[in-house]
ZALUM-653078 format. One line per 10 residues: their letters; for each residue x, y, z of N, C-alpha, C. Coordinates in Angstrom, 1 decimal. Layout:
N
A> X,Y,Z,X,Y,Z,X,Y,Z  ...
This chain:
69
MNKPIQAVST> -26.8,-39.5,-162.2,-25.5,-38.9,-162.7,-25.0,-38.1,-161.6  -23.8,-38.0,-161.3,-23.1,-37.2,-160.2,-22.8,-35.9,-160.8  -22.9,-34.9,-159.9,-22.4,-33.5,-160.4,-21.0,-33.5,-160.0  -20.2,-32.7,-160.8,-18.8,-32.5,-160.3,-18.6,-31.7,-159.0  -17.8,-31.9,-158.3,-17.6,-31.1,-157.0,-16.7,-30.0,-157.3  -17.3,-28.7,-157.1,-16.4,-27.7,-157.4,-16.1,-27.0,-156.0  -14.8,-26.6,-155.7,-14.2,-25.8,-154.7,-14.8,-24.4,-154.6  -15.2,-23.9,-153.4,-15.5,-22.6,-153.3,-14.5,-21.5,-153.3  -14.3,-20.7,-154.1,-13.2,-19.8,-154.2,-13.6,-18.4,-153.5  -12.8,-17.8,-152.6,-13.1,-16.6,-151.9,-11.8,-15.7,-152.2
PTTYTCGNCG> -12.1,-14.5,-151.9,-11.0,-13.5,-152.0,-10.1,-13.6,-151.0  -8.8,-13.5,-151.1,-8.0,-13.9,-149.9,-6.8,-12.7,-150.2  -6.4,-12.1,-148.9,-5.5,-11.1,-148.6,-4.2,-11.6,-148.0  -3.0,-11.6,-148.9,-1.7,-12.1,-148.3,-1.1,-10.7,-148.1  -0.6,-10.7,-146.7,0.2,-9.5,-146.2,1.6,-9.9,-145.9  2.7,-9.1,-146.7,3.9,-9.4,-146.4,4.3,-8.8,-144.9  5.0,-9.8,-144.3,5.6,-9.4,-142.8,6.8,-8.5,-142.8  7.4,-8.4,-144.2,8.8,-7.5,-144.2,8.2,-6.1,-144.5  7.5,-5.8,-145.4,7.3,-4.4,-146.0,5.7,-4.0,-145.8  4.9,-4.9,-145.4,3.5,-4.6,-145.0,2.7,-4.5,-146.3
SEINIVSTTQ> 3.2,-4.7,-147.4,2.2,-4.7,-148.6,1.3,-5.9,-148.7  0.0,-5.5,-149.3,-0.9,-6.6,-149.5,-1.2,-7.0,-150.7  -1.4,-8.3,-151.0,-1.7,-8.7,-152.3,-3.1,-9.4,-152.3  -3.9,-9.0,-153.1,-5.4,-9.6,-153.2,-5.4,-10.8,-154.3  -5.8,-11.8,-154.0,-6.0,-12.9,-155.2,-7.1,-13.9,-154.5  -7.4,-15.0,-155.4,-8.4,-15.7,-155.1,-8.0,-17.1,-154.8  -8.3,-17.4,-153.4,-7.9,-18.9,-152.9,-9.3,-19.8,-152.5  -8.9,-21.0,-152.5,-10.0,-21.9,-152.1,-9.8,-22.5,-150.5  -8.6,-21.9,-149.9,-8.5,-22.5,-148.6,-8.6,-21.4,-147.5  -8.2,-20.3,-147.6,-8.3,-19.4,-146.5,-8.5,-17.8,-146.9
ASANLDVCSN> -9.0,-17.0,-145.9,-9.5,-15.7,-146.4,-8.4,-14.8,-146.2  -7.3,-15.1,-145.5,-6.1,-14.4,-145.4,-4.9,-15.1,-144.9  -3.6,-14.6,-145.0,-2.4,-15.3,-144.8,-1.5,-14.3,-144.7  -0.2,-14.6,-144.2,0.9,-13.9,-144.0,2.2,-14.6,-144.9  2.8,-13.6,-145.5,4.1,-13.9,-146.1,5.4,-13.4,-145.5  6.6,-14.2,-145.7,7.7,-13.7,-145.1,8.1,-12.4,-145.8  8.2,-12.7,-147.2,8.6,-11.6,-148.1,7.8,-11.7,-149.2  7.8,-10.5,-150.2,7.1,-10.5,-151.1,7.8,-9.9,-152.4  7.3,-10.0,-153.4,8.2,-9.4,-154.6,8.4,-8.0,-154.7  7.8,-7.1,-153.7,8.2,-5.7,-153.7,9.5,-5.6,-152.7
CHPAYTGIES> 9.9,-6.8,-151.9,10.9,-6.2,-150.9,12.1,-7.3,-151.0  11.7,-8.4,-151.9,12.7,-9.6,-151.9,14.0,-9.1,-152.7  15.2,-9.3,-152.3,16.4,-8.8,-153.1,16.4,-9.4,-154.6  15.9,-10.5,-154.8,15.9,-11.1,-156.2,15.3,-10.4,-157.1  14.0,-9.7,-156.7,13.2,-8.9,-157.4,13.7,-7.6,-157.5  14.1,-6.9,-156.4,14.5,-5.7,-156.3,15.8,-5.2,-156.8  16.7,-6.2,-156.7,18.1,-6.0,-157.4,19.0,-5.4,-156.0  18.4,-5.2,-154.9,19.1,-4.5,-153.9,19.6,-5.5,-152.9  20.8,-5.5,-152.6,21.4,-6.6,-151.8,21.4,-5.9,-150.4  21.3,-6.8,-149.1,21.4,-6.4,-147.9,22.8,-6.5,-147.8
KQASGSKVDS> 23.3,-5.6,-146.9,24.7,-5.6,-146.4,24.8,-6.4,-145.0  25.9,-7.3,-145.1,26.0,-8.2,-143.8,27.2,-7.3,-143.0  27.0,-7.7,-141.7,27.8,-7.1,-140.8,29.3,-7.7,-141.0  29.3,-9.0,-141.1,30.5,-9.8,-141.2,30.6,-10.4,-142.6  31.8,-11.0,-142.9,32.0,-11.5,-144.2,31.3,-12.9,-144.1  31.1,-13.5,-145.5,30.6,-14.7,-145.7,31.4,-16.0,-145.1  30.9,-17.0,-144.9,31.7,-18.2,-144.7,32.8,-18.6,-145.5  32.4,-18.4,-146.9,33.3,-18.5,-147.9,34.6,-17.8,-147.7  34.3,-16.4,-147.6,35.4,-15.6,-147.3,36.3,-16.0,-146.1  35.8,-16.2,-145.0,36.5,-16.8,-144.0,37.3,-17.8,-144.1
FNNRYKTKG> 36.7,-18.8,-144.9,37.5,-20.0,-145.3,38.4,-19.5,-146.2  38.3,-18.9,-147.1,39.5,-18.4,-148.1,40.6,-17.7,-147.3  40.1,-16.8,-146.3,41.3,-16.0,-145.6,41.9,-17.1,-144.7  41.3,-18.1,-144.4,42.1,-18.9,-143.2,43.0,-19.9,-144.0  42.7,-20.3,-145.2,43.4,-21.0,-145.8,44.1,-20.6,-147.2  44.4,-19.5,-147.1,45.1,-19.0,-148.1,46.5,-19.5,-148.4  46.8,-19.7,-149.8,48.1,-20.1,-150.1,49.1,-18.9,-150.5  50.0,-18.9,-150.0,51.2,-17.8,-150.3,51.8,-18.1,-151.6  51.8,-17.2,-152.6,52.4,-17.6,-153.8,53.1,-16.4,-154.2
């Protein structure tokens, strides 16, 4: 009878490249990894929007093709 093959799980540290916070979880693939953003600094979780220097493409389109009424 064959024994089931179990993956070896190891503690893994994910480091956010934006704010530098570390998240510790268990993974089967690697010991450490980097994230672009995490829930501590992502605007969808924090509710803080970043301000852009220029308007959006939608704003520039609307300004270019405004109808005069």
